[in-house]
N, C-alpha and C positions, 0 to 999 in steps of 0.2 A: 503492499497498500504504497501509494507517497505523502509525502507531507510536506503544505509550504505553509508554515507564518503560521501554525498550529489548523488546518485548513484540509480534510480529506480530499484528497484528488478523485476516487476512486473509491466503489463500497461495489460489495456483492449486491444489495440491491439499490437501484435508486428510486427514491422518497420522492411523490408526486404530493400535491395538497391541491386540490379544490374548493374552492371558497366560492358561494353564492349569497345572496338574498331575496332575489324573488321568483328562486326556483324552488322547489323542493329534492327530500331527499331523494325521492326516486323518479325524477326529472328523467326523460330517456335521455336525451343527449346527454348528460352529465353522468348520472349513475348506471344503464343501462350500456351506451355505445359508449362509456371513457373510462369509466373507474374500475366496474364490471370486467371486461375482456384486457385489461390494460393487467390488473392483477393477476389476471391468469396468466399475461405473461412473465409473469415475474417482476412488475412492479410491485413497490409498498404504497399504497395509498389512502390517503384519508384524504375527507370530506368534512367542511367545516361549513356551515351556513345559519344564517338568521331567519327562524321562524315561528310558529306561533306558538309553539311550547317548550320548553329547555330538555332535553335530549343527549343522551350519550349512552353510546354501545358501539357490538360490532354487528353487522346487519348477516345474512342464513351464509349472502354471497363473497363473508369474510373481508369487507369491507369498513373500517376503523372511521369511527363521524361523531358528530359532535354537532348537534340543535342548540343557539342560544337565543334564549327566548328576546322575539322583538321589545322594544322599549317603546311603550305608549307614553306621552305625554298630553295628547288634549284630541279630542275626535271629531275636531276641525284637521282634516287633511291636509291643510296648509299651513297652518299653525302648529300642529305634529312636528313637521318637515324643519321649520324655522327652532322650534324648540329643542330638535334632538339632535340638531345640527351646534347649537348655544350650549348642551349638555358636555361638562369634561368627562365626563366618563359613559359614552352614545354606545349605541350596538358598532359603530364601527371600529374603536380605539381596541374592543371585550378581543372583538372576530379580529384584530392585528396581532393581540399580543398572543392566543391563539397559533395563530399562525407560526408566527416568529419561533414560539414556544418547540415546533414540529421539525426544524431543520432540513426543511426541506429542498433537496438540489433543485426541484421544479413547484413554481407556485401557477397554477392554468386555475383561474378568476374567471366567472361572470356575469351578467349583472352592470350595470353603467356606476352604481353610487359606490362599489368596490372600490371604484379609481381612488377614491378616497386617501386608501393604505395603500394603492399600487407602489405607488414609487417609494414608500417607506419598504415596503417588502425587498422591493431590488435592493435598495442601501443596506438589508442586510450582514453584515460581519462578515458571512460565510458566502456571500456573491451570489443568491441564485437566479437559474433563468425564470422570468414571469411573462407568461402567456397573456392576453386579453381576449377571452374570448366574446365579442362586440355582435351579441344576438341580434340585436334590433335599431332599426333608425332611430334613433330614439328621441332626434329632435322632429323629425317627422311626426314622430305619435304625440307628441305634445300639440305639433299644430293640428292635426286628425281630430286631438279630445276638438278642438276650437268648430274644426268641421261638422261631427259629427253632432255638436250641440246649438248649433245655429247664430252661435256668437260672435260677437271682435271681442277678441283681448287680447291689447298692444302690449302687452307688462306680462301673460302667457307667450306671445308671440316675441318680444325680448330673449324672458328666460330662455324658450327652446335654441334662439341663437347663442347664449350664451354657453347654453348647455353644451351645443356643439364643439365652439372655441376651447375650451376647460378640458371635456373629451378628449381631442387631437391633442392640447396642452400636454396632459400627463399621458399620453402615447406613447411618446415622444423618446421617453425614460423607460423603454419596455423591450425585452428581445421579439417577442412577437406580435402583433395584433392578427387574430385571424376569425373571420366574416362567415357567413354561412350565405353567400348570397354573394355577387360580383360586383355590384350596386355600392353597398356597405363598405367593400374591400376597396372599390377604387376611389372611394374619399375618403378615406385612411392612407391612399399611397399619396393620393395629392398632395396630401400633406405632409407626409414621413418619409415619402420615396416609395419606388417599388418593391425594394427588401424586407421592408417593415410592415407586410402587410398580406394576408396569404388569405384561402376560400378553403373551409373545409365543408363541404358540402352537409347537409342533414339528412341524406340518404339511408332509406330504411334496415333496417335489422331483422326483423321481424319476417322477411319474405320465407325463412325456410320453414314456419309453422302455417302454410297454404297447403290446402287442401282441396280436391277435386270433386265439388259436390257438384250435384247434379241441380239444373235451376229449379226444376219443382223441390227439390229437399229446401231448397232457399227462404229463411220467415219471409226476411222484408225485401222488398225491393229497392229502398233506395237507402241509403247512411251517410249521416252528417257525422262527424268526427272531429273532436279538437272544441278546442275554445268556441263556446256559443254563447254568440253578442248581437243585438244587431245590425249594426254595422259588418258582420264579417254572413248576413243575410238570414236570419231565422225567420224573422218574420216574413221575406217573400217566400220562400221557400214553405211557408203554410199556405199564404196566397197562393200558389201554383197548385200545389198539393188539391185544395180544394177547388181548384180550376178543375185540374186533371182526373178529380173523381170522377167528373163527368160523362168523361171518355170512361173509363177505369174505375168503375166504382170499389173493388176490392184492393186499390193501391194500398200499398203497405209502406210508410218511411219510421226512422227510426234516429232518434237523436243519440249521439253520446257525446259528454264530456262535460266543463262547469261550465254555467252558466254565469252572467259578468251582465250590470251587478247581479246578482241573489236572489232577487223578485222577476227577475226575465221567465222565471221556468212558468213561477203563476198567469205571468201574461201569455206565455204560450198554450200554455193548459186551459187562458180561459177561450181565446181565439180557439181552440180546440173543439173547447163548449160548446161553444156560442154556435161554429158553424156544423156540425155535425161531425167530427172527425174521430172521432172516438174509435172508434173501429180501427184508424188508416192510419194514426200517427202515434208512437212512445215514445214520450221522454224520458232515456235514463241519463244519472249523473254519473260523474267520475266513475269511471271504473280502472281498475289498474292497469299500468302497462302488461304483464303477461296477459290481460284478458279481452285485451283490443282483436287480439289475431278471429275470436271465439266470435267479435262481430263482423267483420268480417268474411267469415268463411261463411256466413248465413249471409252479406246482403247477394245483390247484384249489381249497382250500381252506384257508383261515390258522387256526392253534391260536394262542391266547395263554389257558392257562391256570394265570394265577397264583393262589399259595395266598393266604387272606387274612392277612399280615403287615400291621402297621401302616402299615409305607413303602408296602406295595403295594397299600395300598387308597387311597392320595394320587395314587400315581404315575399320568402321563399315557405308558399305551406309544404311541409315535412307530408301533409297528406295528400298527396297529387302521387311524391312517392311509392308509399302505404298501401291507397287506390290498386297502383298499374302491380304491384308488387302479388297484389291476392286478383287479377284479372279482373278485378272492375272496371267498367267502362267509367268515361269519368264526362259529369255536366261542370264546365266548371266558368266564371267568369273572361270577359273578352276583355284582360289586360293583363298586362306584369307577365312573371315567373308562370301563372296559371295557363294564361292563354299562349305564353311559349311550347309549353311540355307540351299539352297537349295535342297543339296542332302538328309540334315534331315530330312527338311519337306515333299520329295519329290513332288517341287512344279514347277520343272521344268526341265529345260538342262542345264550342265555347258560345256564348247566351250575352245578354246583359242581365248583370244581375238584380237591374232595380225592375223589370219588369218580366211580372210574375207570371203572363202572359207565356215568355217567349222559352220560357224555364220550363212551364208545363208542355206545351210544345216538343222540349228537346224531351221530354222524359217519357212520355206518351210514344217520342217515337221510337225509342233505345227499348222498349217495352215490349213494342210488337213488331220492329223489323228485327227478326232472330241473325240475320248474316252482317247486318251492320251491328248489330253485339258483337256477335264473334271477333271480329275483324277489331273490331277497339280492343276487344277482352283477350284475344290473341298479343296483341302490337304490344298493350303495355305489361303483362306478364316478361314477355320475350324481353321489353329494354330494359326491365327489370336487374333482370340475370344477366346482361350484358354490358351494362351500364352505371345504373344506379343502388349497388350493392351496397352498406355500408362499410367492410371490409376493405373497399378499395382506398376509404378513405381514414379508416384507422390504419392503413400502413402507411398514406402520407403523415398521417399526425404523429404517428413513431417516429419518422424519419423528420420529423420538423425538430422533434425532441431530442433526438442521435444530432443531428448536427450542431444544435445551438450549447448542447452538455459537449462538445466537443472542446467545442469555439473559447467556453466557460474555462476546461483543465488548462486550455495552450494559455490564458490568460492569468490561470493561478500559477502555473508555473514560472514566467516572467514576471508573478509581483504585481501586474496588473489591476 
């Protein structure tokens, strides 16, 4: 083992610490796609996060974790944000102390506000590698909040601009910024240079769970899976189902995911009750990642009709790849990555997501045209196996880790 100024350059196991504050313990990208397979490949993996309850332990997959209970200073979200940052012992300072104590060779953090401690992680005496997983176009998220609520808020727009500048400034200190699609990556590259930002696409790792089931055995005609909001088309899907029922009375639609805000589920159920859709639509709440495949195998067609808010025109929905992996033809929005992949792989129909009549027409079309259904279904599954498996991206991530660990070792040898 090589030693330089008390710092170990080589270890039997490389220690990786993941950090998050908006994603849960069993987040698909952090936990199932990164932490678990990396642990299996011999890395020593820890996961620190901020959540609703204080927890600590080891998962059955062998991941050491600790959840720090989020501190709330006010029920008003904006006042809480200010008070939280003024508090000398806030969530992020606690998170930093826990992370620093682990002495990991690699810190890989997700979520915007952990940038508050990102620079401090990079300055730790053992000079770790620091990756920032910029999973969202955060500034655009704030702008889309204005669009969705039909308000003009100059303060929020200014805040979004400042957040964007601050995020890019913080990222200058990190070894690598990782995006899950190229628009966010390119925004960072313009500020940091080409070598400082890369894309690790959020391709699917559950393609192996696909079961070839006859259409007659499938329980649902359509599935919408993921974050369920009005801006992601939930109401429009119900309106389209109401129209399609006139042509296909037994049409069956299922929603699976988290409802935001929480009262949205009641709003959707009210629409279902008032429009006689109880036998046609089922609303399921969040299911464990391992259980999603069961719903896909029992469904015929995937829905992803997001509305054209600024942030949603940029974001890369993982559901595109999951639907394709389970041979589900897709009905999706006519913009952004959704349109690109549906048309590129010939795996579905793009529609105007604001037009329930157009969505309904596509629903009836795919359910009644067996040749078109089979064509789209086959194309999607084939594309997944050839291009869109998570295995490909995990290999690239490990290569990035290896490259920056080697650079770190050289610097430590040279006393830099």
